[in-house]
C-alpha positions as CSV (number, residue, x, y, z in Angstrom):
1,M,-29.1,-9.8,-0.9
2,I,-25.5,-8.1,-2.1
3,K,-25.0,-4.8,-1.1
4,L,-23.5,-2.7,-3.7
5,N,-20.6,0.1,-3.1
6,P,-21.1,2.8,-4.7
7,V,-18.9,2.6,-7.9
8,H,-16.6,6.1,-9.3
9,K,-15.4,6.0,-12.9
10,H,-14.9,9.2,-14.5
11,A,-15.3,10.1,-18.5
12,H,-11.5,12.2,-19.0
13,N,-13.0,13.0,-22.5
14,H,-11.7,16.3,-21.9
15,S,-8.7,18.6,-22.5
16,H,-6.7,20.1,-20.3
17,P,-5.5,23.4,-22.5
18,K,-2.3,25.4,-21.1
19,V,-2.7,29.0,-19.9
20,K,0.4,30.6,-21.4
21,A,2.0,32.0,-18.2
22,K,4.2,34.4,-19.7
23,N,1.6,35.8,-21.7
24,L,0.2,37.7,-17.9
25,I,4.0,38.0,-16.8
26,I,4.4,40.8,-20.4
27,S,1.4,42.1,-19.4
28,I,2.0,42.4,-16.1
29,V,4.8,44.6,-16.7
30,L,3.5,46.8,-18.8
31,N,0.4,47.7,-17.2
32,T,3.1,48.6,-14.3
33,V,5.2,51.4,-16.4
34,I,1.8,52.2,-17.7
35,T,0.1,52.8,-14.4
36,V,3.4,54.9,-13.0
37,S,3.5,56.8,-16.4
38,Q,-0.2,58.2,-15.7
39,V,0.0,58.6,-11.6
40,I,2.8,60.6,-12.5
41,G,1.2,62.6,-15.8
42,G,-2.3,62.9,-14.0
43,L,-0.8,64.5,-11.5
44,I,1.2,67.0,-12.9
45,S,-1.8,67.8,-15.7
46,G,-4.7,67.4,-12.8
47,S,-6.3,65.3,-14.9
48,L,-9.3,63.4,-14.0
49,S,-9.8,61.0,-16.4
50,L,-6.2,60.5,-16.4
51,L,-5.8,59.9,-12.7
52,S,-9.4,56.9,-13.2
53,D,-7.3,55.2,-16.2
54,A,-4.6,54.8,-13.8
55,L,-6.5,53.6,-11.1
56,H,-8.1,51.3,-13.6
57,N,-4.7,50.2,-14.8
58,F,-3.5,49.7,-11.0
59,S,-6.6,47.4,-10.4
60,D,-5.2,45.6,-14.1
61,V,-1.6,44.8,-12.1
62,L,-2.9,43.5,-9.2
63,S,-5.9,41.1,-11.1
64,L,-3.5,40.6,-13.5
65,V,-1.1,39.2,-10.8
66,V,-4.3,37.2,-8.9
67,S,-4.6,35.1,-12.0
68,Y,-1.4,35.0,-12.7
69,I,-0.8,33.1,-9.4
70,A,-3.9,31.5,-9.8
71,T,-2.3,29.6,-13.1
72,V,0.3,28.5,-11.3
73,L,-1.9,27.3,-8.1
74,S,-4.2,25.6,-10.4
75,R,-1.5,23.2,-12.7
76,R,-0.6,22.0,-8.9
77,K,-1.2,18.3,-8.3
78,A,-3.9,16.9,-5.8
79,S,-3.0,15.3,-2.5
80,T,-4.6,13.2,0.4
81,N,-5.3,16.5,2.1
82,K,-6.5,18.7,-1.3
83,T,-8.7,16.1,-3.6
84,F,-9.6,19.0,-6.4
85,G,-5.5,19.9,-6.2
86,Y,-6.5,24.2,-6.6
87,K,-8.8,23.9,-9.8
88,R,-10.7,26.3,-8.4
89,A,-8.3,29.0,-7.9
90,E,-8.7,30.1,-11.4
91,I,-12.8,30.5,-10.6
92,I,-12.0,32.7,-7.6
93,A,-9.1,34.8,-8.8
94,A,-12.1,35.5,-11.1
95,F,-14.9,35.9,-8.3
96,V,-11.7,38.6,-7.2
97,N,-10.9,40.3,-9.8
98,S,-14.5,41.3,-11.4
99,A,-15.5,42.3,-7.8
100,T,-12.9,44.9,-8.2
101,L,-14.0,46.1,-11.9
102,I,-17.1,47.1,-9.8
103,V,-15.5,49.0,-6.8
104,V,-13.0,50.3,-8.9
105,A,-16.3,52.1,-11.0
106,L,-18.2,53.4,-7.9
107,V,-14.9,55.2,-6.5
108,L,-15.0,56.7,-10.1
109,I,-18.2,57.7,-10.1
110,K,-17.9,59.5,-7.0
111,E,-14.3,61.3,-7.9
112,A,-16.3,62.1,-11.1
113,V,-18.9,63.9,-9.5
114,E,-17.0,65.7,-7.4
115,R,-14.9,67.1,-10.3
116,F,-18.8,68.1,-11.6
117,I,-19.4,70.4,-9.0
118,A,-16.2,71.6,-9.0
119,P,-14.5,71.8,-12.4
120,Q,-11.1,72.4,-13.4
121,E,-8.2,73.0,-15.9
122,V,-6.8,70.0,-16.9
123,T,-2.8,70.3,-19.4
124,S,-4.4,68.1,-22.2
125,D,-1.0,67.6,-23.8
126,L,0.2,65.6,-20.7
127,V,-3.1,63.7,-21.4
128,I,-2.9,63.2,-25.4
129,W,0.4,61.1,-25.1
130,L,-0.2,59.2,-21.8
131,S,-3.3,57.8,-23.3
132,I,-1.7,57.2,-27.0
133,L,0.9,55.1,-24.8
134,G,-1.9,53.3,-22.5
135,I,-3.9,52.5,-25.5
136,A,-0.4,50.3,-27.0
137,A,0.5,48.7,-24.1
138,N,-2.8,47.9,-23.1
139,G,-3.4,47.2,-26.8
140,I,-0.6,44.3,-26.5
141,S,-1.9,42.8,-23.4
142,V,-5.2,42.2,-25.2
143,L,-3.7,40.7,-27.9
144,L,-1.3,38.2,-25.6
145,L,-4.2,37.5,-23.6
146,K,-7.4,36.8,-26.1
147,R,-6.9,32.8,-27.5
148,D,-6.6,32.1,-23.7
149,A,-10.0,34.5,-22.4
150,D,-12.2,32.5,-24.5
151,T,-11.8,28.7,-22.3
152,N,-10.4,30.1,-19.3
153,M,-12.5,32.3,-17.1
154,N,-9.4,33.4,-15.2
155,M,-7.8,34.6,-18.0
156,K,-11.1,36.0,-19.1
157,S,-11.6,38.4,-16.0
158,A,-7.3,39.6,-16.8
159,Y,-8.8,39.9,-20.3
160,L,-11.8,42.1,-19.8
161,H,-9.6,44.2,-17.2
162,L,-7.1,45.3,-19.7
163,L,-10.0,45.3,-22.8
164,T,-12.1,47.8,-20.7
165,D,-8.6,49.6,-19.7
166,M,-7.4,50.0,-23.1
167,M,-10.8,51.5,-24.2
168,A,-10.4,53.8,-21.9
169,S,-7.1,54.9,-22.7
170,V,-9.3,55.8,-26.0
171,A,-11.6,58.1,-24.3
172,V,-9.1,59.7,-22.3
173,L,-7.4,60.4,-25.5
174,I,-10.7,61.5,-27.3
175,G,-11.1,64.2,-24.0
176,G,-7.8,65.2,-24.3
177,L,-8.2,66.6,-28.4
178,L,-11.4,68.5,-27.6
179,M,-10.3,69.4,-24.1
180,K,-7.0,70.7,-26.2
181,F,-8.4,72.5,-29.2
182,Y,-12.0,73.6,-27.6
183,Q,-11.8,73.8,-23.9
184,F,-14.1,71.4,-23.1
185,Y,-12.7,70.5,-19.1
186,W,-16.3,68.9,-18.2
187,V,-15.1,66.1,-21.2
188,D,-13.1,64.7,-18.1
189,P,-15.3,63.9,-15.6
190,L,-18.0,63.3,-18.1
191,L,-15.8,60.2,-19.7
192,T,-14.7,59.3,-16.5
193,L,-18.4,58.3,-15.6
194,V,-18.3,56.6,-18.7
195,I,-16.0,54.3,-17.6
196,A,-17.1,53.5,-14.1
197,F,-20.5,52.7,-15.7
198,Y,-18.4,50.2,-18.7
199,L,-16.3,48.6,-16.4
200,I,-19.6,47.8,-13.8
201,Y,-21.8,46.7,-17.1
202,M,-18.1,44.4,-17.6
203,G,-17.5,43.3,-13.8
204,Y,-21.3,42.3,-13.5
205,D,-21.9,39.4,-16.0
206,L,-17.8,38.2,-15.2
207,L,-19.2,38.0,-10.8
208,K,-22.5,36.5,-12.1
209,Q,-20.9,33.6,-13.7
210,S,-18.0,32.6,-11.1
211,T,-20.5,33.4,-8.3
212,R,-22.4,30.5,-9.7
213,V,-19.5,27.9,-10.2
214,L,-18.5,29.2,-6.6
215,M,-21.6,28.3,-5.1
216,L,-22.0,25.2,-7.0
217,F,-24.9,25.8,-8.7
218,T,-26.0,24.1,-12.6
219,P,-24.9,25.4,-15.7
220,N,-27.7,27.1,-16.7
221,S,-27.3,25.0,-20.1
222,L,-27.8,21.9,-18.1
223,Q,-31.3,20.6,-17.4
224,V,-32.1,18.2,-14.4
225,D,-35.0,16.7,-15.5
226,E,-34.0,16.2,-19.4
227,I,-30.7,14.3,-17.9
228,I,-33.1,12.4,-15.8
229,T,-35.2,11.4,-18.6
230,T,-32.2,10.5,-20.4
231,I,-30.6,7.7,-17.7
232,K,-34.5,6.8,-16.6
233,E,-34.9,5.9,-21.1
234,I,-32.2,3.1,-20.0
235,E,-34.1,0.3,-19.6
236,S,-33.0,-1.6,-16.0
237,V,-33.3,1.9,-14.4
238,K,-36.4,2.2,-12.0
239,N,-35.3,5.7,-10.3
240,V,-32.8,8.4,-10.6
241,H,-33.0,10.5,-7.2
242,H,-30.9,12.6,-5.2
243,V,-29.3,14.9,-7.6
244,H,-26.2,16.8,-7.7
245,I,-24.7,18.7,-10.7
246,W,-22.1,21.3,-10.4
247,Q,-19.0,22.7,-12.4
248,L,-15.4,22.3,-10.8
249,N,-13.8,24.9,-13.1
250,E,-14.3,25.8,-16.8
251,E,-13.0,22.3,-17.7
252,E,-14.9,20.4,-15.6
253,V,-19.0,19.2,-14.8
254,H,-19.8,16.9,-12.2
255,L,-22.7,14.6,-11.9
256,E,-24.0,12.6,-8.8
257,A,-26.9,10.9,-8.4
258,H,-28.3,7.6,-6.8
259,I,-30.4,5.3,-9.2
260,D,-32.8,2.7,-8.0
261,F,-32.4,-0.2,-10.2
262,V,-35.9,-3.0,-11.5
263,A,-33.4,-5.8,-10.4
264,D,-30.7,-6.9,-7.8
265,I,-28.3,-6.8,-11.1
266,K,-24.7,-8.0,-10.7
267,L,-22.3,-5.5,-10.1
268,S,-20.4,-6.3,-13.6
269,E,-23.3,-5.7,-15.1
270,F,-23.8,-1.8,-13.5
271,D,-20.6,-1.2,-15.0
272,V,-21.9,-1.9,-18.4
273,I,-24.3,0.7,-17.7
274,L,-22.3,3.1,-16.1
275,E,-20.7,3.2,-19.4
276,L,-23.5,4.1,-20.9
277,I,-24.2,7.0,-19.2
278,E,-20.9,8.2,-18.8
279,E,-21.4,8.1,-22.7
280,Q,-24.6,9.6,-22.9
281,M,-23.4,12.5,-20.2
282,F,-20.1,13.2,-22.2
283,H,-22.0,13.5,-25.3
284,M,-25.2,14.5,-24.7
285,Y,-24.6,17.4,-22.4
286,G,-20.5,18.0,-21.1
287,I,-20.9,16.1,-18.3
288,N,-17.8,14.6,-17.8
289,H,-17.6,13.5,-14.2
290,V,-20.4,11.0,-13.3
291,N,-20.8,9.5,-9.4
292,I,-23.5,6.7,-9.2
293,Q,-24.7,5.4,-6.7
294,P,-26.8,2.4,-7.6
295,E,-30.0,0.8,-4.9
296,F,-32.7,-1.6,-4.8
297,G,-35.0,-2.1,-2.8
298,K,-33.2,0.5,-0.3
299,C,-35.9,2.8,2.0
300,D,-34.4,6.4,1.1
301,S,-35.8,9.7,0.0
302,K,-37.1,9.1,-4.0
303,Q,-36.7,13.0,-4.1
304,I,-35.0,14.2,-7.1
305,I,-33.4,16.9,-5.1
306,V,-32.3,16.1,-1.5
307,Q,-31.1,18.7,0.7
308,D,-28.6,16.9,3.4
């Protein structure tokens, strides 16, 4: 009996859109200017919401730097000791950035509660002008990153930082106007709480998504049983087992499985079947990397999921 070795073929039917690193650099510069301005303005005016916006902006700068480094790393070629290259750098960046959103939010909640207990008068004119600056600069950054955010988890994390900060600046502007014309100084910590809870809301979903990818979980859109049924519909396939499905990054979903065949087929016949499976997996499920180990009469576990 001839023993067939595992055959490795990949369906490279996916595109790799290039993220514009230049847009990240522009956004980093803009947010650095905003952060410095708001820290100085917040200290002078005594506005907690302005300082909280500055803190959020500082986290934006860090997240944008992380995203930029990840974007550059992800373009490096694979090597013998890094066979996947740095393809997961952007997923790690998304995880770090979403986690920082939540940490920043918790800090803001603490500060807001303390300000509720001991309210302070705020110089509203400076708050108003600096919030307008924040809206303008963050608005430009949001427009620059929006296109890439639709297809890239790393860029989405940076985009969410900037979008929430733009909305925070709008809230600070409203608060500044209310403090100027009605002396509603309690609005300052209230807006800080609103900003904080919104950061948690936005950051949690992205944190969950990036964690699923890093933990090699099966994408939510795929049903393992359905995929196995599709493969078993091929006449010469007897059994599909030892299945692993995971997402490497935004562009690559991998399927690895052992397949028992009804007969001891030739390697050339297996190549034809493998090509059919690759086409089915890509067109029906968006799986673009398929690795099948062919078997005939091999005594091993036939369970679908095998814990190594």
